[in-house]
N, C-alpha and C positions, 0 to 999 in steps of 0.2 A: 494350363489352359482352364482346367476345371476350377482351380482356385480363383482365377480371374472372374469367371462367370459367377461364382458364389459371391465374390466381393460386389459385383455389379447388382446382384439380386438384393444383398443386404443394403447397399446404398439406396436402391429404389424404394425398398420398404421404409428405410429411415426417412428419406425425403417425403414420402407419402404421409408418414405419421407426423413429421415435425414441420412440414411447410406451413401447416395451420395449427401446430402444437402450441398450447399455452397452458402453463400451470394455473390452477385456480389461485389467483393472487389474493391474499388476505386483505380485507379492507383496513383503512387507517383506523386504529383503535381509538375510541372516544370521540369519533366525529360522524355526523350524519348530514345528509342533504334533505331539506324539507321543501316539497313542492306545495305551494299554497293553492287554495281553491281559486277558480277563475275570477270570482267576484270579490276576492280579497287581494288588495294591493299590498305589496311588501312595505310601502311607505306608510300605509295606514295601520299596519299591525304592530307598530313600534311599541306602543304602551303595553299591549297584550303580552308580547314576548319579553319585554323588559322585566316584568314581574317574574316570569318563569326563569329568566336568566339569573336574577338576583337570588332566587330561592335555591337554585341548583348549581350555582357557580359555572355558568355557561358563557361562552363568547360567541356572539352572533354576528355574522356578516350578511348584509342584505344585497341581493342582486336585483335591483328594481326593474330592469329591462326584462329579466327572465321570470320575475315573480317567484324567486327561489331564495331560501335561506340556507346558509352553510353554518352549522352549529357545532361547536367544539367544547368538550367538557374540560374545565380547568381542574377538576378533581379526578385524580388518577383512579379512584375507586369506582367512578361512574363509567361503565363500559358502554360500548356501542349498543349492545342489546338492551341495556337499561334506558339509554336515550330513546331508542325506538319505541319501547313500551310507554315511556313518558309522553311522547309526542303523537303517537299514532291515533289516539282518541281525541285529539284537539279539534274543536269545531272549525278552525281556520285551515286545517291541514288536509290536503288531498292525498299525499303519499309521503312516506319517510323511507329513505333507503340509505344503506351504508355508503361511506365515501370510498368507493372501490379504487384500488391501486391500478395504475397502468404502467406499461413499460414500452420502450421503443421496440419496433419489430426487429426480430433477430436475424442476423446474416449468417447462414451456414455455408461452409465451403463444400465443394463437390468431391473432396478427397475421400476415397472409399473406406479408409480405416478411421475416419474422424469419430464415428460412434464409440470407438474404443478409447478415445482420449477423454476420459472422465474428468481430468483436471481442468479442461477447458469448458466442458459442458456435461454436468452430472445430472442425469434424469432418473437415477436409481437403477441403472443398468448393471448387469453382472459383467465384470471385466477380468478375464484371466483367472476366474475362480473367486473373485472378490465382489461382494454385493455392495453397490453404492447407496448413497443417501442423496435424495433429491436436493439440488442446489449446493452441495458441498463442493463447490467449484469456484473458478475465478470469473465467471460470467463473460467469457470471450465473445460468444455470438452477439450479445448486446453491445459490447464494445466495438466490434467490427462494423456495426452500423455507422460508426463515426469515422473510423480509420482502420486500415489494414497495415499501417506503418508505411515506411518510405525507404527507398534505396539510397537516400541521402544520409541516412543514419548509419554510422560505422561502429560495429561492436567488435572489440578484440577478445578472442577466446583463448585464454592461457590454459592449455590442456595437453592431451596426447596427440594433437593434430586433428585434421578432419579428412574424411574420405571425400575429397572434393569432386570425385567422379560420380558420386551418388546422384542419380537423376532427380531426386527430390530436394536437392539443395544446391546443385551446381550453379543455378542462375543467381543465387544469393551470396556467392563467394566474392569477397573483396579482391579487386585486382589493382596492383600498383601501376597506374597509367603512366607514371614517369619513368618506368623501367622497360627495357627491351630485352628479349632473349638473345643477347649477342655477346655474352661473357664480359661485359663492361658494366661498371657501376655508373649507369647513366645519371642517376639522381644524386650521386655523391653522398649517399647516406652510410657508406661502409659495408653494404651488402650487395653482392653482385647478382644480378638477375633475380631479385626478390619480387617477382611480379605476382606471386600468390602468398605472400607472407614469408615466414622463415622458420626453419627447424633449428632451435637453439640447443637441442640435444646433440645432434650430429653436425651442427654448424654448416648446413647447406640450404639450398633454396627449395627443397621439397618437403614441406611439412605434412606429408601424407600420414594418416592415422594408422599405427600398427598395433593398436590396443582396442579401440572401439569406444572408449569413454568419451573422448572429445567429440566424436561424430554424434553420439547420442545427445550430449549437452547442446551441441550446435543445432541439432534438429529441433529441440524444444524451443530454442530461440527463434529459428528462422527456416525450418523446412518450408519450401515454397507452397503457398496456399492456393487452393482453388485451381489446381492443375491436373485434377483427375488421377493423381498418383498418391498412393500410400496415405500419409498423414499431412497435417499442417502445423506450422510453428505458431507461436504467439504472434509473430510478425509474418505476414504473407510475403512481404517484400522488405528486404534489408540488405546490408552488406556486412558479412562476417569476415573479420581479419583473422587468418589462421596463424597462431603463434604457438609452436610446439615447444613446451617446456618439460614435458613428462615423457619417459621412454615407453617401450612396449610393455613393461611391467608396472607402469603407472607411477614411476619414481622420477624425481628430478632434484634440482638444487636451487638455492636462493639466487645463485649467479644467473641461472637460466631465467628466473622470474624477473630479476633486475633488467636484464637485456631486453626482455619482452615488453616490460613497462616502458622502458626508454623508447623502444620501437613504436609502441602504441601512441605515446605522446608526440613523437616526431611525425607520425603519419595521421594525426588528428582524429583518433578514435574518440567517441563520445562516452562510451561505457566499456569497462573491462569486466569480464566474467571470470571469477576465480573459484572454480570448483575443485580446489585442492586445500590441503590443511597441513600444518606443521606444528610441532610442539615447542619450538624454541623462538624466543623473541629475537628479532633481527633489526638492529637499528637501521641498517641499510635498506631493508625492505620497507620499514616504516617511512623513511625519508623518501623513498621512491614513490610510495602511494601518496605521500603529501605533495610531491612534485606533480603527480597526476592531478591532484586536487587543484593546485595552482593553475593547471592548464584546463580546468573545467571538466575533468573526467570523473564520472561516478565509478565506484569500485564495488561490485556486488560479490560478496563472499559467502561461501557455504559455512554453516555453523559447525559442521563436522559430525561424524558418526561414531557410535560405539556399539559393537556387536552384542555386548551384554547389557545394554541399556544406556541411553544418552546421559551425558554428564552436564552439570551446571557449570558453564564456562565463566560465570561470574567468579566462581571459586577456583576453577582449574582452567586457566586460559589456554586457548589454541590460536594459531595464527594462520592467516592474517585477520581472522574474525575478531580477535580481541584487541586489535590496535584501536586506540581512542582517537579516531579521525572522523571528521564530519562528512567526508565524501564516501564513507563505507556504509553499505546496507548489508546487514548480516541476516541470513535466512535459515530458519529451521524447516524441517519437512513435516507436512501434514498428510494424512491418509484419505482414503475415499469416503470416510465418514467424519471428516473435519477434526480428527484427534491428532495431536502431535505424535509422530511415529515413535515407536518404542526405542528405536536406535538413534533418534535425532538428539543432538546436543541442544541445550536450551539455556536461557539466562535472562532474567527479568530486566537486567540492565545492559547486557551485552548483545542480546539477539533482538533485532528490530521487529521482524515479522515472520510469519510462516507462509509457505507456498506448497502446493502439491509436490510430493517427492516419493511416493510409494506406488510401485506397480505402474510406472510411467512408460508408455509406448513411444518409441522414437526411432531414429535411424540407427542402423547397426552396420558393422563391417560387411564387405562383400555384397553391397547393395541390398542388404536385408533390413528387417525391422525387428527390434527386440525390446523386451521389458526390462527396466532396471529400477532400483530403488536407492535413495540416498539424498542427503542434503545437496549433493552434486546435481541432482535433478530438480531440486527446489529452487536453487539460485537462478538458473536460466529462465524460469518463469518470471522472476522479478526483473531480470535483465531485459527480457523481451518487453515487459510492461513499461519499463523506463524508456525504451526506444519508442514505444507507441505514444507515450505522453509527449516526448520530444518531437515526434512527427507532427503532432497537432499544434504544438506551441514551441517552435524552434528557439525562440528568444529566451525561454526560461533558463534560469541559472540552475546549477546542479543542486543547490540547496532547495530551490523551489520544487524541482522534480522529486527529490527525496521526500519533502514534506507532503506532496500529493500522494505518493505511494504509501507512506506511513499513516496518513490521516484519512484514508478512504478504505481502510480494511473492514472486513466483516468481523465484529467482535465475537469471539467464540468463548463461552464460559469456561471451558476446560483449558483454554490457553492463556487466560488473563494473568496467571501467576508465572507464566513460562517465557513470555517475550515482553518487550517494551510496550508494544501497542496492544497486546492481548488478542491479536487477530490474524486472519488469513487475508492475503491481498485480494482485492476485487477490481478487476480491470474496468468494468462498466462505470463504477463510481469514480475511478481515477480519471477516466476519459472525460466524464462530465465535469469533473473539477478542472481539468486542463482547459476545456472549452470555456468554462465560466471565467477563469483567469484571463484567457486570451481575449474574451469579450469585455473584460473590465468590471465584472461583477465582484461580489464579495467572496466568491469561491466556496460557498457552502453547499452548493447543489450536490446531492448524492453522498455527501460526506457523513460517515457514521463513526469515524474514529475519534480519537481524543487529543488532537493537537500534538501528535508525537508523544503521547503519554500525559499531556497537560489537560486532563479531562475536565476539571473544574473550571479552569481558565477559559477553555474553548466554549463550554456551556455558558459561562458568564458573559463573554464578549462576543459570542455569536459566530465566530469564524476562527479556524486554526491559523489563518494568516493575519489575524489582528495583531497590531504592533505590541500590544500588552502580552499576548500569548508568546510571541517571539522573544520578548524580554525575559519572561519566566523560563522558557525553554532553554535559552542561552545560559541563564543563571544556574539551572540544573546541570547542564553539560559542562560548564566551565568551572563551577565552584563546588556544588554539592557532590558531584560524582568523583571529585578528586580526593575526598576524605572518607574514612570509614564511618564517621558519624553522619556525614551527608548521605552516604549510600544507605544507611539504616533508615534515615528520614524518607528517602525516596521509596524504599521498599514499603514502608508503612503507608505512604501516600498512594502507591499503586494498589494497595490492598483495599483501601476504603474509598478512594476518590470516585471510581465509576458509579457507585450507588448515589453518592452525593451529587454527581453531575446530572444523573437522571432526575433527581429531585429539583435541581435548579432549572432543568428544562421544562418540568411539569408545573412548577409553581412560580408565578411572577414575583411574589414576595420574597421567595428564596433567592431569586436572581438579584433583586435589589440589595439584599443583605450581603450576598457574595460580592457584589460590585463595591459596596461600601467598605468591606473588609480588604478586598484585594487591591483597590486603587492606591492606597498609601504604600502597600508592599511593593507594587510595581514602581512607584515613584522613588522609593528608597533604593531599590536595585538599580534603576536607570540613572539616578542622580545622587550617588552616595555622598558626595562632599556637601552639596547644598542641604541635603536631608540631615546630615550630621550637624551642620551649622544651625539649622532650624531646631533640631532636637536640643542642642545646648542652649539656644536662645529661649526655648520654651521652659527648660529646666531652670534657667536663671530667672526668668520672669515669675515662674511659680514660686521659687524660693524667696524672691524679693517680696512677693505678695504675702506669703506666709509670715515672713519677718515683720512686715508692716502691720498685719492683722494682730499678731502676737504683741507687738509693742503697744498697740492701742488698747489691748485688753489688760495689760499689766496694771495692777493697782498702784496708785500713787501713795508712797509711804509718807506719813506725817513726821515732821521733825520733832 
C-alpha cells in the first residue's frame, strides 16, 4: 500500500513538472527572422536587402502581409549570432530574432512508472543508478500525439512465451477468434484450441512464460498504455501473438522457430519480433523468413550480445540477424547516453539501427516489473515503432515501413561506424514521415537519416523515397554487398559520405555538381543494356572522329 502511495506521489510530481515542461529548443542555425519597421514595406525594401544578400550569401524570403523577412545564410560559417549582429543595426529593421524551433505538444501516459522509462522519454533522470542524457531517447511522447497504435496490428513474439495474466498486458494479447475451447481444431490449422497462440516447446495450447524474457520483450512492445498501471509499451494498443519457441532456460530449436513463423504467416501477423540468436546458418530458417517476406511480414531481429564486448557481425555472423533478406531489420542496443552498449554486437553492413537496450524497465514474471539489458530489449522498441507506423498508414508495404524506420534515425556520431544508418531510432520523425507519405507529400518531413545509408543521394535528390535513391540503394544491396570488393567500397562510402552530404545540403552549387555526377550513374544502373550500347556508340564515334582527323592531317607524299 505504501509503495502505491509513493508511486502516486511520484506520478503527481512528474505530471506537475512535465505537463508544461519543454526543453529550451535550440534555434535553427544560420537563420533569423527580421521584423521591419512599420513605415518600411517588405516590397519596397527589395533593393536594400538584395545588396546585403549578395555580399553575405543570404537567401531572403519576404512575407509582405506580415512585413517580415526570413533570412537564411548559405554560408555555413555565418552563424545565427553573426546574422543578428549584421542586421540589428540596420535602419530598416525593428527587431531581429532567431528562427526558434517548435515541436508538437507531447502526450504523456498516466502509467506511474513511466518516468523510469528513459528509452521512451529521457529528460536526464537517474534510472536504477544510471544518469541519463537529455533527449537520448526515441521521442515517444511527441509520436503519441499522432497515434498510440491500434489493436488491428498483430505482432508475433517468438520467445519464452508471455505471462498473459499480467494486468498490464492482458488487454493487448492476441486471441484466435476462429477457435473455441472445445478440444476441437475449429479453424483446421492443425492446432487444437490455440485461442492464445501456441507453445512449440511443449506442443500445447498454453504459451505461458516460465522464464520472464518473453514477457519483458512483449511489455516493451505493448504494455497497455494510459491505464494507471505500471509502465507503457511503445504501443498503447496492439495485439501480441504469443508463440513460445524457447524453454524455461531460454533455449530452443530451429524447428520451433520454423513452426512459429509458419503459424504467424497463417494467422496474418504484420511483424515478427525475434529476440533470439544462433550461431549456425540454417537454410530452412532463411527460407521461412523469406516466405514471411512474401506474405508482407517484417522480421525484427536482435543483433546479439557478447558479455566480454560486442562483436562485428559483418565478420562473425550470427543468425537470424545476418541473413541477407530485405524484410529483416537488425537492431543493436544503445544506452541511456546514446552510446552503443558495450555488450551489443554491431556491424556497419549487417546491423541497421540501434534502439535503447540497457537498463530497460518492463514486465516481469509473477506480475512484477524488472530491469533487463540486451539487444533483446532493443529489438522490441523497433517492432513497436513499425507497428505504430503501420497504424498510421496501413497500406504501406514492408519495404516502405523499413525505409521510414531507417531513414528517420537520429544520427549519433559514435554510432556512424557501427550500424548501417549510424543512428538510433526516432519515433517522432518516423510518425511524421508516415503521415507525409499518407498525405502524398515527398516524405521528407522530420527525416534526418541518410536514405538507408545513401547519404549523398538523399541530399542530392531531396528525399530518401526518390526513385534515384531507391535505384542506388538496390544496387548496393543486390550487387555491391555480394562481393568483398563491393563491401570495401561501401565501407569507404559510409566513412566519408555523411560529411559530403552535409556540404551538399548547405551549398546549392555542391548539389548541382552532385546531381550532374550522379544522374548518369543512376541511368547506367537502371538501364544497363541501353547504357552499354550508348557507351559503345560513343566509343565508335570518337574513334571514327579521331581517324578522320588524323587522315586529314597526314602529309601527302610526292611521287
